[in-house]
C-alpha positions as a printed NumPy array, in Angstrom:
array([[123.231, 152.695, 201.402],
       [120.871, 155.21 , 199.726],
       [122.177, 157.936, 197.445],
       [122.265, 161.454, 198.822],
       [119.283, 163.699, 197.988],
       [121.133, 165.996, 195.511],
       [122.302, 162.914, 193.525],
       [118.796, 161.519, 193.397],
       [117.372, 164.867, 192.201],
       [120.122, 165.053, 189.564],
       [119.496, 161.548, 188.267],
       [115.715, 162.226, 188.177],
       [116.233, 165.509, 186.254],
       [118.435, 164.016, 183.579],
       [116.279, 160.866, 183.304],
       [113.243, 163.073, 182.515],
       [115.177, 165.129, 179.979],
       [116.549, 162.078, 178.212],
       [113.159, 160.441, 178.013],
       [111.473, 163.491, 176.632],
       [114.167, 164.049, 173.936],
       [114.079, 160.436, 172.722],
       [110.366, 160.57 , 171.936],
       [110.642, 162.365, 168.64 ],
       [108.14 , 161.776, 165.912],
       [109.378, 160.499, 162.56 ],
       [107.324, 160.225, 159.492],
       [107.337, 156.811, 157.91 ],
       [109.304, 158.082, 154.964],
       [111.971, 159.504, 157.196],
       [112.148, 156.297, 159.17 ],
       [112.417, 154.213, 155.879],
       [115.194, 156.526, 154.693],
       [117.117, 156.076, 157.904],
       [116.926, 152.313, 157.565],
       [117.903, 152.536, 153.897],
       [120.995, 154.557, 154.749],
       [121.956, 152.242, 157.581],
       [121.666, 149.224, 155.267],
       [123.599, 151.003, 152.485],
       [126.452, 151.734, 154.955],
       [126.52 , 148.141, 156.061],
       [126.619, 146.95 , 152.41 ],
       [129.376, 149.434, 151.608],
       [131.58 , 148.126, 154.401],
       [130.941, 144.512, 153.514],
       [131.507, 144.878, 149.83 ],
       [134.037, 147.639, 149.78 ],
       [136.971, 145.566, 148.421],
       [134.849, 143.817, 145.864],
       [132.548, 146.599, 144.598],
       [133.677, 149.977, 145.87 ],
       [137.436, 149.812, 145.769],
       [137.537, 153.151, 143.907],
       [135.862, 155.003, 146.775],
       [137.424, 155.946, 150.12 ],
       [136.821, 153.205, 152.773],
       [135.836, 155.835, 155.285],
       [133.182, 157.451, 153.055],
       [130.161, 158.662, 155.009],
       [127.341, 157.131, 152.95 ],
       [124.248, 159.375, 152.732],
       [120.873, 158.983, 151.14 ],
       [122.217, 160.525, 147.986],
       [124.821, 157.784, 147.711],
       [122.324, 154.874, 147.828],
       [121.807, 154.707, 144.02 ],
       [125.618, 154.385, 143.48 ],
       [125.755, 151.658, 146.183],
       [122.877, 149.795, 144.529],
       [124.576, 150.105, 141.057],
       [127.949, 148.818, 142.389],
       [126.303, 145.886, 144.245],
       [124.397, 144.844, 141.096],
       [127.414, 145.178, 138.857],
       [130.202, 143.601, 141.011],
       [128.597, 142.036, 144.096],
       [127.753, 138.605, 142.744],
       [124.567, 136.877, 144.096],
       [124.96 , 138.224, 147.555],
       [125.459, 141.795, 146.382],
       [122.522, 141.515, 143.98 ],
       [120.263, 140.442, 146.906],
       [121.598, 143.286, 149.031],
       [120.817, 145.744, 146.197],
       [117.285, 144.41 , 145.9  ],
       [116.8  , 144.901, 149.667],
       [117.953, 148.501, 149.382],
       [115.679, 149.214, 146.47 ],
       [112.718, 147.588, 148.205],
       [113.254, 149.873, 151.196],
       [113.066, 152.85 , 148.884],
       [109.733, 151.958, 147.363],
       [106.83 , 154.033, 148.72 ],
       [104.006, 152.485, 146.769],
       [101.001, 151.221, 148.73 ],
       [ 99.713, 147.796, 148.025],
       [ 96.631, 147.785, 145.663],
       [ 93.415, 146.131, 146.626],
       [ 93.24 , 147.339, 150.201],
       [ 90.009, 148.363, 151.85 ],
       [ 91.173, 152.021, 151.86 ],
       [ 91.56 , 152.153, 148.065],
       [ 88.088, 150.943, 147.292]])
């Protein structure tokens, strides 16, 4: 059984709207920052009891909190925390590799 015409029209209209809004342009730095915050939030949840017991467990981690997360992971996270901190720092680096064809 086919959907009535008003329903088809409504679904088509909201489908177009959703598709156009989801095509936003992000700079590479903004995308990298989003990934960095997501990884910091994940590390905060995973290592809260071990490294961040002095902070509220429902803290909304932002980009400004990432250095504190890295410091706590390096200080109290053991090997696993140290590696997570290294990943977070690597995401924050914006240096271009040297020796590429563009830099010559």
